[in-house]
C-alpha positions in Angstrom: 0.0 0.0 0.0 2.0 3.0 1.2 5.7 3.0 0.5 8.2 5.2 2.2 8.0 8.9 1.1 11.1 9.8 -0.9 11.5 12.6 -3.4 12.2 9.9 -6.0 8.9 8.0 -5.1 6.9 11.2 -5.3 8.3 12.2 -8.6 7.7 8.7 -10.0 4.1 8.6 -8.8 3.4 11.9 -10.6 5.2 10.7 -13.8 3.3 7.4 -13.7 0.0 9.3 -13.5 1.0 11.3 -16.6 1.7 14.5 -14.7 4.7 16.8 -14.7 6.7 16.5 -11.5 6.6 20.3 -10.6 7.8 21.5 -7.2 4.2 22.4 -6.2 2.8 19.0 -7.1 5.6 17.3 -5.3 5.1 19.2 -2.0 1.3 18.8 -2.2 1.6 15.0 -2.8 4.1 14.7 0.0 1.8 16.5 2.4 -1.3 14.5 1.6 0.8 11.3 1.8 2.2 12.4 5.1 -1.3 13.0 6.4 -2.3 9.5 5.4 -5.2 8.2 7.4 -6.4 11.7 8.4 -8.3 12.4 5.2 -7.3 16.1 5.1 -9.2 18.9 3.5 -7.3 21.2 1.1 -7.1 23.8 3.8 -5.2 21.4 6.1 -2.8 20.5 3.4 -2.3 24.2 2.7 -1.6 24.9 6.4 1.0 22.1 6.5 2.7 23.5 3.3 2.6 27.2 3.9 5.5 27.7 6.3 8.1 26.0 4.0 6.4 27.2 0.8 5.2 30.7 1.3 4.5 31.3 -2.4 1.9 28.5 -2.7 -1.7 29.5 -2.7 -4.8 27.8 -1.4 -6.2 27.8 -4.9 -3.1 25.9 -6.2 -3.6 23.3 -3.4 -7.3 22.9 -4.3 -6.5 22.5 -8.1 -3.6 20.2 -7.5 -5.6 17.9 -5.2 -8.5 17.8 -7.7 -6.0 16.9 -10.5 -4.6 14.2 -8.3 -8.1 12.8 -7.7 -8.9 12.9 -11.4 -5.7 11.0 -12.2 -6.1 8.5 -9.4 -3.2 9.6 -7.2 -5.6 10.3 -4.3 -9.3 9.6 -3.7 -11.9 12.3 -2.9 -13.9 11.5 0.2 -17.0 13.5 1.0 -17.9 14.4 4.5 -21.5 14.4 5.7 -21.7 18.2 5.2 -20.4 17.8 1.5 -16.9 19.0 2.2 -14.1 17.4 0.1 -11.4 15.5 1.9 -8.6 13.6 0.3 -7.3 10.1 0.9 -3.8 9.0 -0.1 -4.9 5.4 0.2 -6.1 4.5 -3.3 -6.6 0.8 -2.5 -10.2 -0.4 -2.4 -11.7 0.4 0.9 -14.6 2.2 2.6 -15.0 4.8 5.3 -16.6 5.4 8.6 -17.6 9.0 9.2 -18.3 10.3 12.7 -20.7 13.2 12.5 -19.7 14.5 16.0 -15.9 14.6 15.6 -15.9 14.9 11.7 -13.3 12.1 11.7 -13.1 9.7 8.8 -11.6 6.3 9.4 -10.6 3.7 6.8 -12.7 0.6 6.9 -11.9 -2.6 5.1 -14.1 -5.7 5.0 -13.7 -8.5 2.5 -17.1 -10.0 3.3 -18.9 -6.7 2.7 -17.0 -6.3 -0.6 -18.1 -9.8 -1.7 -21.7 -9.1 -0.8 -21.8 -5.9 -2.7 -20.1 -7.4 -5.7 -22.6 -10.3 -5.8 -25.5 -7.8 -5.3 -24.5 -5.7 -8.3 -23.8 -8.7 -10.5 -27.4 -9.9 -9.9 -28.7 -6.5 -10.8 -27.0 -6.5 -14.2 -27.2 -2.8 -14.6 -27.4 -2.0 -18.3 -24.9 0.3 -20.1 -22.7 0.5 -17.0 -19.3 -1.1 -16.3 -18.8 -1.2 -12.5 -15.2 -0.5 -11.7 -15.5 -0.5 -8.0 -17.4 0.9 -5.1 -16.9 2.6 -1.7 -19.3 2.6 1.2 -19.3 5.4 3.7 -20.9 4.6 7.1 -22.1 7.6 9.0 -22.7 7.7 12.7 -21.3 8.9 16.0 -18.8 7.4 18.3 -20.2 5.8 21.4 -18.6 4.9 24.8 -16.6 1.7 24.6 -18.9 -0.1 27.0 -22.0 0.6 25.0 -23.1 -1.6 22.1 -23.2 -0.3 18.6 -26.7 0.4 17.5 -28.2 1.3 14.2 -30.8 4.0 14.0 -32.7 5.2 11.0 -32.3 8.9 10.3 
């Protein structure tokens, strides 16, 4: 999944995605990769970059992250309020979103993936080639001693 972050690796990821390895792209990719697991917003990436890269703009960070998402270098993850977050983990996985803390946590479950694959195969959706799927569970964290409960919103 995630290899060590080196300048060479970052450059190679950009080139492999068909992008020029500019300084700005390298530092944005480095930041979002370093924030792996946190699913940062563009503003958080920008705040991480700004001290060492004072000439970079928030607009550049937004555009760069969207370009990365379009080319598959990162994944866009939507929060419950519709905000865009970014995930450096491009492997197939789903997410759990806590509406209280706004935290997004990676969630992998082979059994769920198998169930969803079988479900969509049975549906035989016309004129659509399913490439993958991602599930986002939404809820709130509960105390460890309480059972998980499912409520309908």
